[in-house]
ChimeraX commands (.cxc) that place a marker at each C-alpha (Angstrom):
marker #1 position 12.35,-1.22,6.74 radius 0.5
marker #1 position 12.17,-0.40,3.12 radius 0.5
marker #1 position 9.89,2.35,1.51 radius 0.5
marker #1 position 7.72,0.73,-1.15 radius 0.5
marker #1 position 5.02,2.98,-2.55 radius 0.5
marker #1 position 2.47,5.66,-1.95 radius 0.5
marker #1 position -1.00,4.83,-3.10 radius 0.5
marker #1 position -3.55,7.35,-4.50 radius 0.5
marker #1 position -7.10,6.69,-5.70 radius 0.5
marker #1 position -7.93,7.98,-9.03 radius 0.5
marker #1 position -11.28,8.59,-10.69 radius 0.5
marker #1 position -10.10,8.46,-14.35 radius 0.5
marker #1 position -7.26,6.16,-15.07 radius 0.5
marker #1 position -6.63,7.43,-18.59 radius 0.5
marker #1 position -6.47,11.00,-17.52 radius 0.5
marker #1 position -4.11,10.14,-14.66 radius 0.5
marker #1 position -1.84,8.18,-16.75 radius 0.5
marker #1 position -1.65,10.97,-19.19 radius 0.5
marker #1 position -0.73,13.41,-16.38 radius 0.5
marker #1 position 1.84,11.21,-14.71 radius 0.5
marker #1 position 3.23,9.39,-17.82 radius 0.5
marker #1 position 2.87,11.78,-20.78 radius 0.5
marker #1 position 3.30,15.02,-18.98 radius 0.5
marker #1 position 5.57,14.07,-16.04 radius 0.5
marker #1 position 7.59,11.43,-17.80 radius 0.5
marker #1 position 6.77,8.56,-15.35 radius 0.5
marker #1 position 6.91,4.97,-16.49 radius 0.5
marker #1 position 4.31,2.30,-16.06 radius 0.5
marker #1 position 6.10,-0.68,-14.27 radius 0.5
marker #1 position 3.10,-3.03,-13.67 radius 0.5
marker #1 position -0.68,-3.27,-13.89 radius 0.5
marker #1 position -3.17,-5.69,-12.25 radius 0.5
marker #1 position -6.91,-5.88,-12.83 radius 0.5
marker #1 position -9.05,-7.50,-10.17 radius 0.5
marker #1 position -12.35,-8.58,-11.53 radius 0.5
marker #1 position -13.49,-9.74,-8.06 radius 0.5
marker #1 position -12.37,-6.56,-6.33 radius 0.5
marker #1 position -13.47,-4.42,-9.17 radius 0.5
marker #1 position -10.30,-2.32,-9.34 radius 0.5
marker #1 position -7.06,-1.71,-11.38 radius 0.5
marker #1 position -3.74,-1.14,-9.79 radius 0.5
marker #1 position -0.96,0.61,-11.87 radius 0.5
marker #1 position 2.47,1.07,-10.43 radius 0.5
marker #1 position 4.53,4.02,-11.74 radius 0.5
marker #1 position 8.22,5.05,-11.26 radius 0.5
marker #1 position 10.18,8.04,-12.26 radius 0.5
marker #1 position 12.03,7.53,-15.50 radius 0.5
marker #1 position 15.39,7.54,-13.74 radius 0.5
marker #1 position 14.20,4.89,-11.29 radius 0.5
marker #1 position 12.65,2.50,-13.91 radius 0.5
marker #1 position 15.50,-0.10,-13.75 radius 0.5
marker #1 position 15.56,-0.15,-9.97 radius 0.5
marker #1 position 11.67,-0.26,-9.76 radius 0.5
marker #1 position 11.63,-3.28,-12.20 radius 0.5
marker #1 position 13.91,-5.02,-9.69 radius 0.5
marker #1 position 11.58,-3.96,-6.83 radius 0.5
marker #1 position 14.21,-1.56,-5.31 radius 0.5
marker #1 position 12.79,1.90,-5.95 radius 0.5
marker #1 position 9.70,3.61,-4.53 radius 0.5
marker #1 position 6.72,3.94,-6.72 radius 0.5
marker #1 position 3.27,5.52,-7.05 radius 0.5
marker #1 position 0.43,3.10,-6.89 radius 0.5
marker #1 position -2.60,4.35,-8.84 radius 0.5
marker #1 position -5.85,2.56,-7.61 radius 0.5
marker #1 position -8.71,2.86,-9.90 radius 0.5
marker #1 position -12.00,1.54,-8.46 radius 0.5
marker #1 position -14.35,0.62,-11.25 radius 0.5
marker #1 position -17.45,1.74,-9.45 radius 0.5
marker #1 position -17.80,5.56,-9.42 radius 0.5
marker #1 position -16.95,7.21,-6.20 radius 0.5
marker #1 position -16.40,10.82,-5.22 radius 0.5
marker #1 position -13.20,11.23,-3.36 radius 0.5
marker #1 position -13.47,13.84,-0.48 radius 0.5
marker #1 position -11.70,14.48,2.68 radius 0.5
marker #1 position -8.41,13.08,1.53 radius 0.5
marker #1 position -9.82,9.62,0.63 radius 0.5
marker #1 position -8.01,9.73,-2.66 radius 0.5
marker #1 position -4.73,9.47,-0.83 radius 0.5
marker #1 position -4.46,5.87,0.30 radius 0.5
marker #1 position -1.48,4.92,2.27 radius 0.5
marker #1 position 2.33,4.70,2.61 radius 0.5
marker #1 position 3.86,1.14,2.27 radius 0.5
marker #1 position 6.87,-0.25,3.85 radius 0.5
marker #1 position 8.45,-3.66,3.55 radius 0.5
marker #1 position 9.72,-5.05,6.88 radius 0.5
marker #1 position 12.02,-7.89,8.02 radius 0.5
marker #1 position 9.71,-9.23,10.78 radius 0.5
marker #1 position 6.08,-8.06,10.63 radius 0.5
marker #1 position 5.14,-9.84,13.84 radius 0.5
marker #1 position 8.05,-8.39,15.77 radius 0.5
marker #1 position 7.41,-4.83,14.49 radius 0.5
marker #1 position 3.71,-5.07,15.18 radius 0.5
marker #1 position 4.50,-6.19,18.69 radius 0.5
marker #1 position 6.90,-3.45,19.18 radius 0.5
marker #1 position 4.30,-0.88,17.91 radius 0.5
marker #1 position 1.52,-2.38,20.09 radius 0.5
marker #1 position 3.78,-2.35,23.19 radius 0.5
marker #1 position 4.25,1.37,22.50 radius 0.5
marker #1 position 0.55,2.22,22.30 radius 0.5
marker #1 position 0.05,2.03,18.58 radius 0.5
marker #1 position -3.19,0.48,17.46 radius 0.5
marker #1 position -2.84,-2.25,14.88 radius 0.5
marker #1 position -5.82,-1.46,12.73 radius 0.5
marker #1 position -5.50,-4.53,10.47 radius 0.5
marker #1 position -3.43,-7.27,12.28 radius 0.5
marker #1 position -1.01,-9.34,10.29 radius 0.5
marker #1 position -3.32,-12.41,10.46 radius 0.5
marker #1 position -1.88,-13.79,7.34 radius 0.5
marker #1 position 1.66,-13.17,8.28 radius 0.5
marker #1 position 2.08,-10.79,5.31 radius 0.5
marker #1 position 0.18,-7.55,5.73 radius 0.5
marker #1 position -0.76,-5.16,8.55 radius 0.5
marker #1 position -2.07,-1.53,8.65 radius 0.5
marker #1 position -1.42,1.10,11.26 radius 0.5
marker #1 position -2.20,4.81,11.45 radius 0.5
marker #1 position 0.41,7.65,12.30 radius 0.5
marker #1 position -0.54,10.10,15.08 radius 0.5
marker #1 position -2.17,12.30,12.34 radius 0.5
marker #1 position -4.19,9.46,10.92 radius 0.5
marker #1 position -1.97,8.66,7.91 radius 0.5
marker #1 position -2.57,4.94,6.89 radius 0.5
marker #1 position 0.65,2.94,6.77 radius 0.5
marker #1 position 0.89,-0.56,5.24 radius 0.5
marker #1 position 3.44,-3.02,6.51 radius 0.5
marker #1 position 4.29,-5.80,4.19 radius 0.5
marker #1 position 6.50,-8.88,5.30 radius 0.5
marker #1 position 9.66,-9.18,3.29 radius 0.5
marker #1 position 9.94,-12.46,1.23 radius 0.5
marker #1 position 7.36,-15.18,1.93 radius 0.5
marker #1 position 4.52,-14.75,4.39 radius 0.5
marker #1 position 5.27,-15.89,7.95 radius 0.5
marker #1 position 3.21,-18.79,9.31 radius 0.5
marker #1 position 0.06,-17.71,11.23 radius 0.5
marker #1 position 0.94,-16.80,14.82 radius 0.5
marker #1 position -1.23,-15.83,17.80 radius 0.5
marker #1 position -2.39,-13.38,18.96 radius 0.5
marker #1 position -2.29,-11.98,15.42 radius 0.5
marker #1 position -4.07,-14.91,13.65 radius 0.5
marker #1 position -7.38,-14.45,15.56 radius 0.5
marker #1 position -7.19,-10.62,16.07 radius 0.5
marker #1 position -10.01,-8.58,14.77 radius 0.5
marker #1 position -9.67,-5.34,12.86 radius 0.5
marker #1 position -9.85,-2.07,14.87 radius 0.5
marker #1 position -11.13,1.13,13.18 radius 0.5
marker #1 position -10.31,1.86,9.56 radius 0.5
marker #1 position -7.11,2.06,7.65 radius 0.5
marker link #1:1,2 radius 0.2
marker link #1:2,3 radius 0.2
marker link #1:3,4 radius 0.2
marker link #1:4,5 radius 0.2
marker link #1:5,6 radius 0.2
marker link #1:6,7 radius 0.2
marker link #1:7,8 radius 0.2
marker link #1:8,9 radius 0.2
marker link #1:9,10 radius 0.2
marker link #1:10,11 radius 0.2
marker link #1:11,12 radius 0.2
marker link #1:12,13 radius 0.2
marker link #1:13,14 radius 0.2
marker link #1:14,15 radius 0.2
marker link #1:15,16 radius 0.2
marker link #1:16,17 radius 0.2
marker link #1:17,18 radius 0.2
marker link #1:18,19 radius 0.2
marker link #1:19,20 radius 0.2
marker link #1:20,21 radius 0.2
marker link #1:21,22 radius 0.2
marker link #1:22,23 radius 0.2
marker link #1:23,24 radius 0.2
marker link #1:24,25 radius 0.2
marker link #1:25,26 radius 0.2
marker link #1:26,27 radius 0.2
marker link #1:27,28 radius 0.2
marker link #1:28,29 radius 0.2
marker link #1:29,30 radius 0.2
marker link #1:30,31 radius 0.2
marker link #1:31,32 radius 0.2
marker link #1:32,33 radius 0.2
marker link #1:33,34 radius 0.2
marker link #1:34,35 radius 0.2
marker link #1:35,36 radius 0.2
marker link #1:36,37 radius 0.2
marker link #1:37,38 radius 0.2
marker link #1:38,39 radius 0.2
marker link #1:39,40 radius 0.2
marker link #1:40,41 radius 0.2
marker link #1:41,42 radius 0.2
marker link #1:42,43 radius 0.2
marker link #1:43,44 radius 0.2
marker link #1:44,45 radius 0.2
marker link #1:45,46 radius 0.2
marker link #1:46,47 radius 0.2
marker link #1:47,48 radius 0.2
marker link #1:48,49 radius 0.2
marker link #1:49,50 radius 0.2
marker link #1:50,51 radius 0.2
marker link #1:51,52 radius 0.2
marker link #1:52,53 radius 0.2
marker link #1:53,54 radius 0.2
marker link #1:54,55 radius 0.2
marker link #1:55,56 radius 0.2
marker link #1:56,57 radius 0.2
marker link #1:57,58 radius 0.2
marker link #1:58,59 radius 0.2
marker link #1:59,60 radius 0.2
marker link #1:60,61 radius 0.2
marker link #1:61,62 radius 0.2
marker link #1:62,63 radius 0.2
marker link #1:63,64 radius 0.2
marker link #1:64,65 radius 0.2
marker link #1:65,66 radius 0.2
marker link #1:66,67 radius 0.2
marker link #1:67,68 radius 0.2
marker link #1:68,69 radius 0.2
marker link #1:69,70 radius 0.2
marker link #1:70,71 radius 0.2
marker link #1:71,72 radius 0.2
marker link #1:72,73 radius 0.2
marker link #1:73,74 radius 0.2
marker link #1:74,75 radius 0.2
marker link #1:75,76 radius 0.2
marker link #1:76,77 radius 0.2
marker link #1:77,78 radius 0.2
marker link #1:78,79 radius 0.2
marker link #1:79,80 radius 0.2
marker link #1:80,81 radius 0.2
marker link #1:81,82 radius 0.2
marker link #1:82,83 radius 0.2
marker link #1:83,84 radius 0.2
marker link #1:84,85 radius 0.2
marker link #1:85,86 radius 0.2
marker link #1:86,87 radius 0.2
marker link #1:87,88 radius 0.2
marker link #1:88,89 radius 0.2
marker link #1:89,90 radius 0.2
marker link #1:90,91 radius 0.2
marker link #1:91,92 radius 0.2
marker link #1:92,93 radius 0.2
marker link #1:93,94 radius 0.2
marker link #1:94,95 radius 0.2
marker link #1:95,96 radius 0.2
marker link #1:96,97 radius 0.2
marker link #1:97,98 radius 0.2
marker link #1:98,99 radius 0.2
marker link #1:99,100 radius 0.2
marker link #1:100,101 radius 0.2
marker link #1:101,102 radius 0.2
marker link #1:102,103 radius 0.2
marker link #1:103,104 radius 0.2
marker link #1:104,105 radius 0.2
marker link #1:105,106 radius 0.2
marker link #1:106,107 radius 0.2
marker link #1:107,108 radius 0.2
marker link #1:108,109 radius 0.2
marker link #1:109,110 radius 0.2
marker link #1:110,111 radius 0.2
marker link #1:111,112 radius 0.2
marker link #1:112,113 radius 0.2
marker link #1:113,114 radius 0.2
marker link #1:114,115 radius 0.2
marker link #1:115,116 radius 0.2
marker link #1:116,117 radius 0.2
marker link #1:117,118 radius 0.2
marker link #1:118,119 radius 0.2
marker link #1:119,120 radius 0.2
marker link #1:120,121 radius 0.2
marker link #1:121,122 radius 0.2
marker link #1:122,123 radius 0.2
marker link #1:123,124 radius 0.2
marker link #1:124,125 radius 0.2
marker link #1:125,126 radius 0.2
marker link #1:126,127 radius 0.2
marker link #1:127,128 radius 0.2
marker link #1:128,129 radius 0.2
marker link #1:129,130 radius 0.2
marker link #1:130,131 radius 0.2
marker link #1:131,132 radius 0.2
marker link #1:132,133 radius 0.2
marker link #1:133,134 radius 0.2
marker link #1:134,135 radius 0.2
marker link #1:135,136 radius 0.2
marker link #1:136,137 radius 0.2
marker link #1:137,138 radius 0.2
marker link #1:138,139 radius 0.2
marker link #1:139,140 radius 0.2
marker link #1:140,141 radius 0.2
marker link #1:141,142 radius 0.2
marker link #1:142,143 radius 0.2
marker link #1:143,144 radius 0.2
marker link #1:144,145 radius 0.2
marker link #1:145,146 radius 0.2
view
């Protein structure tokens, strides 16, 4: 398992970038705008981690800016932890066998979400290419929220 990023939702992207980049010295590694999803993702790394982050080898902060205004309360601005895993199906089965609810099953062979005992959302991402669809995951419904 490899730690990837921590996601936080932000209400004002410019103010947040000023804080993290101008004041704390972090570096923007990548940015993606999604017209369909109406959001912008910006990945930041600490200055000393920049080279490693550009090689996809250092943990980053993911800033998620939803274009439609939303007031973030109750910790909703903290999104999730993300980890890259060698075998998403095997890990999800192991977790399920040990009583962990798979909130968003890896239907696509690429991504799943679970929650810690304290309700912290954790994203699991398949290392490399997505695995071929496999039952029971391919037809499994979402459970709860993530």
